[in-house]
Backbone bond lengths (Angstrom), bond angles and torsions (degrees), N, CA, C in turn:
res aa  C-N    CA-C-N  psi(-1)  N-CA   C-N-CA  omega(-1)  CA-C   N-CA-C  phi
1 X - - - 1.470 - - 1.629 105.02 -
2 X 1.217 111.84 144.19 1.493 121.13 176.60 1.415 107.59 -127.95
3 X 1.375 120.97 134.97 1.347 127.39 172.76 1.530 113.90 -123.98
4 X 1.363 118.30 138.38 1.412 124.18 -179.10 1.476 107.40 -122.24
5 X 1.432 118.03 117.65 1.295 120.31 -164.38 1.628 110.27 -122.66
6 X 1.240 115.66 107.43 1.622 118.16 -171.55 1.503 109.01 -88.00
7 X 1.329 116.62 149.18 1.437 124.30 166.47 1.514 114.98 -145.58
8 X 1.162 116.34 172.50 1.521 119.89 176.68 1.532 117.25 98.61
9 X 1.235 115.69 0.73 1.490 118.65 175.97 1.655 113.50 -76.06
10 X 1.254 108.76 163.46 1.493 110.44 173.19 1.499 112.91 164.39
11 X 1.264 121.59 -158.55 1.461 128.36 -179.02 1.518 111.80 -99.31
12 X 1.398 116.00 119.26 1.454 120.14 177.81 1.480 111.17 -130.34
13 X 1.301 121.63 156.72 1.382 123.79 -177.37 1.604 108.83 -86.19
14 X 1.333 115.51 159.17 1.548 112.35 175.60 1.485 111.04 -57.19
15 X 1.323 113.87 142.84 1.402 121.90 178.50 1.585 112.02 88.84
16 X 1.347 116.56 -7.00 1.571 119.01 -171.82 1.528 104.56 -87.62
17 X 1.366 114.81 -175.72 1.477 123.73 -177.97 1.573 108.65 -128.14
18 X 1.320 110.25 159.02 1.441 116.85 173.70 1.560 103.94 -150.49
19 X 1.354 115.85 155.74 1.447 122.56 166.22 1.430 109.65 -122.81
20 X 1.404 119.24 122.12 1.398 126.48 174.96 1.636 104.72 -91.38
21 X 1.303 114.31 146.98 1.484 120.53 171.14 1.553 112.17 -131.25
22 X 1.221 111.24 148.32 1.518 118.11 -176.04 1.560 108.87 -136.37
23 X 1.244 122.74 110.95 1.436 129.13 -179.40 1.535 109.98 -99.81
24 X 1.208 114.48 124.38 1.550 122.02 171.15 1.369 115.32 -94.58
25 X 1.365 126.53 128.04 1.466 129.66 -173.93 1.526 104.67 -138.99
26 X 1.278 109.69 170.07 1.505 118.55 -179.56 1.552 108.17 95.83
27 X 1.343 111.92 -143.14 1.514 119.23 -170.46 1.588 108.43 -84.56
28 X 1.354 111.26 65.79 1.486 119.25 -179.15 1.518 111.13 -98.33
29 X 1.302 114.73 85.39 1.401 116.90 177.91 1.478 115.06 -76.62
30 X 1.293 121.29 -45.57 1.439 120.47 176.74 1.499 110.49 -149.29
31 X 1.229 122.74 120.25 1.501 125.23 -179.46 1.550 102.77 -87.63
32 X 1.344 112.55 121.67 1.457 122.53 174.34 1.550 109.41 -80.08
33 X 1.279 116.83 -45.86 1.475 118.36 -170.50 1.556 107.28 -155.28
34 X 1.237 122.07 150.36 1.436 127.97 166.47 1.449 114.89 -135.64
35 X 1.189 119.82 160.68 1.473 119.84 -177.75 1.577 111.40 -169.59
36 X 1.294 111.35 -174.39 1.506 118.07 179.55 1.593 111.00 -133.38
37 X 1.232 116.13 137.53 1.462 127.87 174.36 1.565 107.27 -121.68
38 X 1.355 112.52 163.98 1.442 117.14 179.95 1.523 108.83 -147.10
39 X 1.324 117.02 145.88 1.454 118.19 177.39 1.531 108.22 -133.89
40 X 1.449 114.81 116.22 1.459 114.68 177.29 1.482 108.91 -93.75
41 X 1.313 116.91 155.47 1.527 118.28 178.74 1.535 117.42 -45.47
42 X 1.156 114.98 132.72 1.488 120.33 177.13 1.704 114.06 75.20
43 X 1.432 113.44 3.49 1.378 115.87 -178.38 1.575 108.21 -122.53
44 X 1.324 113.83 166.67 1.399 123.12 -177.68 1.665 105.64 -82.79
45 X 1.362 108.71 156.13 1.438 111.52 172.24 1.341 114.98 -68.95
46 X 1.472 114.25 136.00 1.453 114.91 -172.96 1.602 106.19 -132.36
47 X 1.357 114.84 156.16 1.284 122.98 173.20 1.484 117.47 -64.76
48 X 1.373 118.01 138.02 1.544 120.66 -179.73 1.569 101.18 -113.18
49 X 1.170 117.10 -65.97 1.496 126.08 -175.23 1.616 112.66 -149.85
50 X 1.272 110.97 139.59 1.411 116.54 179.53 1.583 108.66 -153.84
51 X 1.431 109.68 150.71 1.367 116.31 -174.24 1.498 104.40 -74.39
52 X 1.298 119.26 142.92 1.445 120.70 177.46 1.639 113.15 -97.54
53 X 1.231 117.73 156.68 1.309 121.67 175.26 1.522 116.31 -64.39
54 X 1.342 118.35 127.70 1.463 117.87 -178.24 1.468 113.76 90.76
55 X 1.421 115.39 1.23 1.402 123.64 179.74 1.611 117.10 105.33
56 X 1.355 120.03 174.27 1.400 115.25 -169.61 1.542 116.45 74.60
57 X 1.345 109.53 179.35 1.496 112.74 -177.45 1.626 107.66 -148.15
58 X 1.356 109.41 151.04 1.472 116.31 177.17 1.414 112.69 -111.26
59 X 1.269 121.53 131.21 1.506 129.86 -175.65 1.675 109.65 -115.49
60 X 1.323 108.62 154.37 1.421 114.00 173.04 1.619 102.64 -77.24
61 X 1.164 113.25 145.95 1.406 123.22 173.98 1.533 119.22 -42.91
62 X 1.404 111.54 -40.20 1.352 118.60 -176.16 1.466 117.76 -72.99
63 X 1.356 117.37 -14.87 1.488 122.40 -178.97 1.563 111.16 -121.66
64 X 1.226 120.12 3.54 1.445 127.24 176.32 1.584 103.68 -59.18
65 X 1.405 111.43 126.95 1.432 117.51 177.92 1.487 113.38 87.37
66 X 1.225 119.02 -7.63 1.500 122.68 179.74 1.524 114.30 -121.81
67 X 1.467 118.31 -21.81 1.362 124.39 179.81 1.500 111.45 -119.85
68 X 1.195 118.67 157.23 1.529 123.83 -177.32 1.567 109.29 -149.55
69 X 1.197 116.73 118.89 1.477 128.08 175.86 1.523 110.83 -89.39
70 X 1.293 119.86 134.20 1.416 123.71 174.78 1.509 112.29 -147.13
71 X 1.139 117.15 156.82 1.698 122.27 -178.26 1.510 107.40 -132.13
72 X 1.384 108.37 139.53 1.517 120.65 171.75 1.578 102.20 -107.43
73 X 1.298 116.02 96.28 1.442 120.13 -173.04 1.561 111.89 -65.23
74 X 1.259 116.06 -28.59 1.510 118.62 -179.53 1.537 108.35 -72.68
75 X 1.280 118.20 -22.40 1.576 119.48 178.19 1.388 110.65 -107.16
76 X 1.437 123.30 1.81 1.419 126.52 -179.71 1.548 109.02 53.27
77 X 1.376 113.92 41.57 1.465 119.41 -175.62 1.467 110.50 -124.49
78 X 1.350 117.12 135.25 1.518 120.50 -173.86 1.752 95.01 -118.79
79 X 1.356 110.27 145.68 1.397 122.58 179.72 1.469 111.42 -125.36
80 X 1.338 115.90 149.72 1.464 119.97 174.38 1.544 106.12 -132.65
81 X 1.295 116.41 102.79 1.431 127.74 175.93 1.508 106.54 -75.92
82 X 1.348 120.86 125.66 1.431 125.02 178.44 1.418 111.78 -122.67
83 X 1.307 122.46 120.46 1.495 127.96 178.01 1.446 110.08 -117.56
84 X 1.358 118.34 158.54 1.385 123.25 175.24 1.574 113.66 51.18
85 X 1.303 111.52 55.83 1.449 120.31 -170.16 1.484 109.43 -73.85
86 X 1.245 121.99 150.04 1.440 132.63 -172.40 1.542 107.82 -123.42
87 X 1.290 116.98 148.19 1.520 120.05 171.49 1.432 111.34 -49.69
88 X 1.400 121.89 -39.42 1.436 126.01 176.40 1.473 117.58 -62.22
89 X 1.374 120.96 -12.36 1.329 128.26 172.76 1.575 117.05 -78.97
90 X 1.281 108.71 -4.36 1.485 115.84 -176.61 1.604 106.24 -70.72
91 X 1.323 107.69 125.18 1.520 113.55 -177.55 1.557 109.35 -175.26
92 X 1.262 116.41 168.06 1.431 118.88 162.38 1.461 107.65 -81.68
93 X 1.351 114.84 134.16 1.486 117.24 -179.56 1.522 107.05 -112.95
94 X 1.420 114.43 127.20 1.422 125.43 178.25 1.484 115.36 -105.00
95 X 1.265 117.75 139.07 1.507 123.54 171.90 1.469 108.42 -86.74
96 X 1.162 113.56 144.10 1.585 118.31 174.86 1.559 111.27 -135.54
97 X 1.348 113.34 141.72 1.392 117.11 178.89 1.514 108.89 -143.82
98 X 1.409 113.33 144.20 1.460 122.15 -179.71 1.455 98.99 -115.81
99 X 1.382 116.36 121.21 1.396 126.32 -174.58 1.397 115.74 -128.85
100 X 1.299 119.96 139.13 1.480 124.97 176.32 1.426 110.31 -79.16
101 X 1.410 113.40 121.32 1.507 119.95 164.98 1.396 110.89 -146.18
102 X 1.405 110.99 138.39 1.437 119.52 -177.18 1.551 112.13 55.89
103 X 1.199 117.84 34.10 1.582 122.17 173.05 1.448 110.35 78.23
104 X 1.546 118.43 18.72 1.372 113.86 -176.94 1.532 104.32 -144.29
105 X 1.280 122.49 148.02 1.393 127.21 174.02 1.633 110.45 -77.63
106 X 1.307 112.46 137.66 1.500 118.70 -173.83 1.560 97.22 -134.64
107 X 1.437 111.03 144.97 1.415 125.60 175.08 1.452 111.75 -94.74
108 X 1.324 115.63 135.05 1.561 119.08 174.67 1.511 112.49 -137.28
109 X 1.216 116.89 145.19 1.500 129.13 179.77 1.398 116.64 -120.23
110 X 1.355 118.49 138.53 1.388 119.74 167.33 1.460 115.51 -80.98
111 X 1.378 116.06 178.05 1.468 119.48 -173.90 1.504 115.14 -77.11
112 X 1.401 112.64 -15.47 1.427 114.94 -176.25 1.438 114.15 98.20
113 X 1.412 116.22 148.59 1.467 118.16 178.53 1.699 98.27 -143.79
114 X 1.329 103.42 139.39 1.559 115.24 -178.72 1.434 113.06 -79.81
115 X 1.407 114.38 124.61 1.377 121.68 172.70 1.579 110.70 -112.17
116 X 1.270 121.85 114.46 1.471 126.46 -178.06 1.469 112.97 -115.32
117 X 1.283 123.69 119.98 1.467 125.08 -178.67 1.511 104.48 -116.07
118 X 1.313 116.67 112.55 1.429 125.75 -173.71 1.470 110.21 -157.31
119 X 1.289 116.21 146.45 1.527 119.74 176.47 1.617 106.05 -93.41
């Protein structure tokens, strides 16, 4: 079993900052990739930021330059630092991990954490 637990969401004013965390626990032998997605009310889930193969990261155009993804491999934890937040960033943010188990890659999702940007 693998669990992804997000934290750090909340209410923030436009222009503010938040840092989301996601810790992977359980049978985590080797994490191949981690990332963040979000889903706003009435919209489909969309990619926010994800680690790229071979290093580096990929970001949605709408968050490039404002958000940064990073990972502490020793803690199996991925972070999403968000700056200059806008009302349109309001969504439930989901942590994603692709993990090696039994010689195959498996996808896992966290339960989501709400981010609300409002004055």
